[in-house]
VMD Tcl script that draws the C-alpha trace (Angstrom):
set ca {
  {-19.20 -4.28 1.40}
  {-16.04 -2.80 -0.06}
  {-12.66 -4.46 0.52}
  {-9.68 -2.45 1.68}
  {-6.25 -3.98 2.26}
  {-2.91 -2.57 3.40}
  {0.56 -4.01 3.76}
  {1.82 -5.29 7.10}
  {4.66 -7.75 6.52}
  {4.37 -8.74 2.86}
  {3.85 -6.78 -0.34}
  {0.42 -6.80 -1.88}
  {-0.81 -5.87 -5.34}
  {-1.71 -2.19 -4.77}
  {-3.98 -0.02 -6.85}
  {-3.39 3.10 -4.75}
  {-0.18 4.66 -3.45}
  {-0.33 7.44 -0.86}
  {2.54 9.79 -0.03}
  {3.45 9.15 3.62}
  {6.41 11.45 4.23}
  {4.60 13.79 6.63}
  {3.19 10.99 8.79}
  {6.12 8.56 8.70}
  {7.68 9.58 12.02}
  {4.27 9.20 13.70}
  {4.04 5.70 12.18}
  {7.46 4.84 13.64}
  {6.43 6.05 17.11}
  {3.16 4.07 16.93}
  {5.07 0.95 15.91}
  {7.26 1.20 19.01}
  {4.12 0.64 21.11}
  {4.12 -2.96 19.87}
  {7.53 -3.97 21.22}
  {6.29 -7.46 22.14}
  {5.18 -8.18 18.59}
  {8.30 -6.60 17.09}
  {10.44 -8.86 19.30}
  {8.84 -11.87 17.58}
  {8.76 -10.48 14.05}
  {10.44 -7.23 12.89}
  {7.33 -5.42 11.62}
  {9.11 -2.08 11.99}
  {11.77 -3.21 9.51}
  {9.10 -4.50 7.13}
  {7.29 -1.15 7.26}
  {10.50 0.77 6.50}
  {11.34 -1.51 3.57}
  {7.84 -1.46 2.10}
  {7.56 2.31 2.56}
  {10.80 2.79 0.62}
  {9.77 0.28 -2.06}
  {6.43 2.00 -2.56}
  {7.79 5.48 -3.03}
  {7.23 4.64 -6.68}
  {8.65 6.91 -9.30}
  {11.46 9.13 -7.92}
  {10.02 12.02 -9.93}
  {7.10 12.07 -7.47}
  {9.47 13.39 -4.83}
  {8.26 11.02 -2.10}
  {10.62 9.41 0.40}
  {7.98 7.01 1.77}
  {4.61 5.79 0.50}
  {1.85 3.50 1.73}
  {0.35 0.89 -0.61}
  {-3.35 0.04 -0.50}
  {-5.64 -2.22 -2.47}
  {-9.25 -1.06 -2.77}
  {-12.10 -3.00 -4.37}
  {-15.76 -2.03 -4.51}
  {-18.52 -4.36 -3.37}
  {-19.43 -5.46 -6.90}
  {-15.95 -6.84 -7.52}
  {-15.81 -8.50 -4.12}
  {-19.13 -10.25 -4.78}
  {-17.82 -11.84 -7.97}
  {-14.35 -12.80 -6.85}
  {-13.46 -15.54 -4.39}
  {-11.28 -14.76 -1.41}
  {-8.81 -17.48 -2.29}
  {-8.29 -16.12 -5.80}
  {-7.66 -12.60 -4.47}
  {-5.31 -13.89 -1.75}
  {-3.27 -15.90 -4.25}
  {-3.19 -13.31 -7.04}
  {0.42 -12.63 -7.97}
  {1.82 -14.96 -5.30}
  {4.54 -17.48 -6.06}
  {5.90 -15.61 -9.05}
  {8.29 -13.41 -7.10}
  {6.92 -10.25 -8.65}
  {5.83 -6.98 -7.16}
  {3.53 -5.54 -9.82}
  {3.13 -1.86 -10.51}
  {-0.01 -0.07 -9.30}
  {-2.93 -0.13 -11.69}
  {-4.43 3.17 -10.56}
  {-2.73 6.36 -11.64}
  {-1.22 8.13 -8.66}
  {-0.97 11.90 -8.65}
  {1.14 13.97 -6.28}
  {-0.60 16.16 -3.70}
  {-1.72 19.47 -5.17}
  {-2.01 18.08 -8.70}
  {-5.32 17.83 -10.50}
  {-6.64 14.30 -10.92}
  {-7.04 13.13 -14.51}
  {-10.50 12.05 -15.67}
  {-11.35 8.50 -14.59}
  {-8.90 8.57 -11.66}
  {-11.69 7.77 -9.16}
  {-10.90 11.06 -7.40}
  {-8.07 9.69 -5.27}
  {-4.57 11.10 -5.09}
}
mol new
graphics top color blue
foreach p $ca { graphics top sphere $p radius 0.5 }
foreach p [lrange $ca 0 end-1] q [lrange $ca 1 end] { graphics top cylinder $p $q radius 0.2 }
display resetview
């Protein structure tokens, strides 16, 4: 089974960034449906901050981006959950993505796993 993770209230170590400009207003509207949860913890503010943080390189032209971490089943089988959960924690760092991110409409370079 593959592992897929996304950010909710804390940064993770992404290996894929996705331009989110076109869908960001829809994300805001969806978040408002969770007013009870937002009253306890400001997830809407976290999403805005993380989306701005993840816009990556300003030359990409993105205003907002979503960060994901994808691992295939082989890696998951050989790596413990606690190691993955603690990777990069406690050092105060937000590491750069390890997968090359290409803007929409660009051709993917060889070895890019076909994701943009």
